[in-house]
C-alpha positions as CSV (number, residue, x, y, z in Angstrom):
1,M,347.7,115.2,-1.1
2,C,345.9,118.3,-2.5
3,V,348.4,120.7,-4.0
4,L,346.3,122.7,-6.4
5,G,343.8,125.5,-5.6
6,H,340.4,126.5,-6.9
7,G,338.7,123.2,-6.3
8,A,341.3,120.9,-8.0
9,C,343.5,118.2,-6.4
10,L,346.7,116.6,-7.6
11,L,346.8,113.0,-6.5
12,L,350.3,111.5,-6.4
13,W,351.1,107.8,-5.9
14,A,354.0,105.4,-6.5
15,A,353.7,102.7,-9.2
16,G,356.7,100.5,-9.2
17,D,359.7,102.8,-9.8
18,K,357.6,105.6,-11.2
19,T,355.5,108.3,-9.7
20,R,352.1,108.8,-11.3
21,A,349.8,111.8,-11.0
22,R,346.2,112.5,-11.7
23,I,344.2,115.7,-11.3
24,Y,340.7,115.6,-9.8
25,S,338.3,118.5,-9.9
26,L,336.4,119.6,-6.8
27,P,337.2,116.9,-4.2
28,C,339.0,119.4,-1.9
29,V,337.4,122.2,-0.1
30,S,339.2,125.3,1.0
31,E,338.5,126.8,4.4
32,D,336.5,129.7,3.0
33,E,334.1,127.5,0.9
34,E,330.6,126.8,2.0
35,V,330.0,123.1,2.9
36,Y,327.2,121.1,4.3
37,R,328.0,118.2,6.6
38,Q,325.8,115.3,7.3
39,F,323.1,116.1,9.8
40,R,323.9,115.5,13.5
41,F,321.1,115.5,16.0
42,R,321.1,118.3,18.5
43,L,318.6,118.8,21.2
44,P,316.3,121.7,20.2
45,A,315.9,124.6,22.5
46,G,313.2,124.0,25.1
47,A,313.0,120.2,24.4
48,T,312.8,117.7,27.2
49,D,315.3,114.8,27.1
50,L,313.7,111.8,28.7
51,L,315.8,108.8,29.7
52,V,313.2,106.1,30.2
53,V,314.4,103.3,32.4
54,R,312.8,100.0,33.1
55,H,313.0,99.0,36.8
56,G,315.5,96.3,37.8
57,E,314.5,92.6,38.0
58,S,311.8,92.1,40.6
59,A,311.4,89.2,43.0
60,P,310.1,86.0,41.5
61,A,306.4,85.2,42.0
62,R,305.7,82.3,44.4
63,P,302.4,80.7,45.1
64,D,303.2,80.6,48.9
65,E,304.5,84.2,49.0
66,P,302.2,86.5,47.1
67,A,303.5,90.0,46.5
68,P,301.6,92.8,48.3
69,L,299.2,94.9,46.3
70,V,299.1,98.7,45.9
71,D,295.8,100.0,44.5
72,G,295.3,96.5,43.1
73,H,298.7,96.4,41.4
74,S,301.2,93.7,42.3
75,D,304.1,95.4,44.2
76,P,307.1,93.0,44.5
77,E,310.4,94.3,45.7
78,L,313.6,94.0,43.6
79,A,315.4,90.7,43.5
80,P,319.1,90.7,44.4
81,E,319.9,90.8,40.7
82,G,317.7,93.8,40.4
83,R,319.5,95.7,43.1
84,E,322.8,95.0,41.3
85,Q,321.3,96.3,38.1
86,A,320.2,99.4,39.9
87,E,323.8,100.0,41.1
88,R,325.1,99.6,37.5
89,L,322.5,102.0,36.2
90,A,323.5,104.5,38.9
91,E,327.2,104.2,37.8
92,R,326.2,104.8,34.2
93,L,324.0,107.8,34.7
94,S,325.8,109.5,37.6
95,H,328.2,111.0,35.1
96,E,325.3,112.7,33.2
97,H,323.7,116.0,33.9
98,I,320.2,115.1,35.2
99,D,317.7,117.6,36.4
100,A,315.0,115.3,37.9
101,I,314.1,111.7,38.6
102,Y,310.6,110.3,38.3
103,I,309.2,107.0,39.7
104,T,305.8,105.4,40.0
105,T,303.7,104.3,43.0
106,L,305.2,100.8,42.8
107,R,308.3,100.2,44.9
108,R,310.4,98.4,42.3
109,T,310.8,101.7,40.5
110,A,311.7,103.5,43.8
111,E,314.3,100.9,44.6
112,T,315.8,101.1,41.1
113,A,316.1,104.8,41.3
114,A,317.5,105.0,44.8
115,P,321.2,104.5,44.1
116,L,321.2,107.1,41.3
117,A,319.1,109.6,43.4
118,T,321.6,109.2,46.2
119,R,324.6,109.9,44.0
120,L,323.0,112.9,42.4
121,G,321.4,114.3,45.5
122,L,317.9,114.3,44.0
123,T,314.6,113.3,45.5
124,P,312.5,111.2,43.1
125,I,309.1,112.5,42.2
126,V,306.1,110.1,42.0
127,E,304.0,110.2,38.8
128,P,301.1,107.8,39.5
129,D,299.8,107.7,35.9
130,L,303.0,105.9,34.8
131,R,302.4,102.8,37.0
132,E,302.2,99.5,35.1
133,I,299.2,98.3,33.2
134,Y,296.6,96.9,35.5
135,L,296.2,93.1,34.8
136,G,292.9,92.5,36.5
137,E,292.5,88.9,37.6
138,W,296.0,88.1,36.4
139,E,297.8,90.5,38.7
140,G,300.8,88.9,40.5
141,L,301.5,85.3,40.1
142,A,298.9,84.5,37.4
143,F,300.3,86.7,34.7
144,R,303.8,85.2,34.9
145,K,302.4,81.7,35.3
146,Y,300.0,81.9,32.4
147,V,302.4,83.5,30.0
148,N,305.0,80.9,30.8
149,E,302.5,78.1,30.3
150,K,301.2,79.7,27.0
151,H,297.7,80.0,28.3
152,P,295.2,80.5,25.4
153,L,294.3,84.0,26.7
154,A,298.0,84.9,26.9
155,I,298.5,83.8,23.3
156,R,295.4,85.8,22.3
157,M,296.7,88.8,24.2
158,F,299.9,88.9,22.1
159,V,298.2,88.1,18.8
160,E,295.6,90.8,19.2
161,Q,297.9,93.1,21.1
162,R,295.3,93.9,23.7
163,W,295.7,93.8,27.4
164,D,292.0,93.6,28.1
165,V,291.6,90.1,26.8
166,I,292.6,89.3,30.4
167,P,289.5,89.3,32.6
168,G,289.3,92.7,34.4
169,A,292.4,94.1,32.8
170,E,292.8,97.8,31.9
171,S,292.0,98.6,28.2
172,N,294.6,99.8,25.8
173,E,292.8,103.1,25.4
174,S,292.6,103.8,29.1
175,F,296.3,102.8,29.5
176,A,297.4,105.0,26.6
177,G,295.5,107.9,27.9
178,R,296.9,107.9,31.4
179,V,300.5,107.2,30.3
180,Q,300.3,110.2,27.9
181,A,298.8,112.4,30.6
182,G,301.6,111.5,33.0
183,L,304.3,112.0,30.4
184,E,302.9,115.4,29.3
185,R,303.0,116.6,32.9
186,I,306.6,115.7,33.2
187,I,307.4,117.4,29.8
188,A,305.6,120.6,30.8
189,A,307.5,120.7,34.1
190,H,311.0,120.3,32.5
191,P,311.5,122.3,29.3
192,G,315.1,122.3,28.2
193,Q,316.0,119.7,30.8
194,R,317.1,116.0,31.1
195,V,314.9,113.8,33.2
196,V,315.2,110.1,34.2
197,V,311.9,108.3,34.3
198,V,311.9,104.9,36.0
199,V,308.9,102.9,34.9
200,H,307.7,99.5,33.8
201,G,307.9,97.3,30.7
202,G,304.4,97.9,29.6
203,V,304.7,101.7,30.1
204,I,307.9,101.8,28.0
205,G,306.1,100.0,25.2
206,Q,303.3,102.6,25.4
207,I,305.6,105.6,25.5
208,L,307.5,104.4,22.4
209,S,304.2,103.6,20.7
210,L,303.2,107.2,21.3
211,A,306.6,108.3,19.9
212,T,306.7,106.1,16.8
213,A,303.1,105.1,16.1
214,A,304.3,101.5,16.4
215,A,302.0,98.7,17.2
216,T,300.9,98.6,20.9
217,F,303.2,95.7,21.8
218,G,306.0,96.8,19.5
219,F,308.3,97.9,22.3
220,V,307.2,95.9,25.3
221,G,310.4,93.8,25.5
222,A,312.7,96.3,27.2
223,D,315.2,94.6,29.5
224,N,315.4,95.3,33.2
225,A,317.4,98.4,34.0
226,S,317.7,99.3,30.3
227,I,317.6,102.9,29.1
228,S,315.4,104.1,26.2
229,Q,315.6,107.7,25.2
230,V,312.7,110.0,23.9
231,V,313.0,113.7,23.1
232,A,309.9,115.8,23.5
233,M,310.0,119.0,21.5
234,P,307.4,119.1,23.2
235,K,305.6,117.7,20.2
236,P,306.3,115.4,18.5
237,L,308.0,112.8,20.6
238,V,311.2,111.5,18.9
239,M,312.7,108.1,19.9
240,R,316.5,108.3,20.1
241,R,317.3,104.9,21.5
242,F,315.7,101.7,22.8
243,N,316.9,99.1,25.3
244,D,320.4,100.4,25.9
245,T,322.0,97.9,28.4
246,A,325.7,98.7,27.9
247,H,326.1,99.3,31.6
248,L,324.9,95.8,32.4
249,D,327.6,94.2,30.3
250,P,330.3,92.7,32.6
251,I,333.1,94.1,30.4
252,F,332.3,97.6,31.4
253,S,334.2,98.2,34.6
254,I,333.8,102.0,34.0
255,A,330.9,103.9,32.6
256,P,330.4,103.7,28.8
257,E,330.5,106.8,26.6
258,P,328.2,109.7,27.7
259,L,324.7,109.7,26.4
260,T,324.0,112.3,23.7
């Protein structure tokens, strides 16, 4: 207990049947003294808080049931597991103040955003440039099949961290350019607001690469229905979290702590 003034403390403690005392200088601070606490992040005025969500698990690829294509991109619906993930995501984020929801042209993002949009009374906005990386000849079944089989080109893709080792695939530079353009449009439209952006694994990797200058494939492993957080000030981008899946854990019967 501090019982002395002027920056001194008297520490009292029991030692056997005796009471001992020691005076320490300057460990106690009176109410009128100037102090500096450890820095706590606060959203700067005018910054855009981006909650970047990966869509829920999509339907498995089957040779006898190819997914439809939208502008050349494979467009599977959500699997039942993905729909459950979308509901859990909605429960997590429905307690937050959210100003807008963005999705891509591919339906797995729309289906993931739908439960949250319904709860919040928001209509999702489509941002086409945030659609997934175009995989050329490997769109649909081939990409999952060849990655699973450790195809030589799949190994090369991960070693070189380039999408365009796949025949006909979009280049890293083209992908980065359009993702940045789409992101900048959202940021410009929502200064000082919080926005949910439901996108794809490759897009999340690219956004976080832009925010951190990490390797191209450094953050491509986001789980389905996970939340990553990026703050746009508007420049630079600052990563605040990656792959938050607390809402998917069965032990959470209620929403986890609010996002900050």
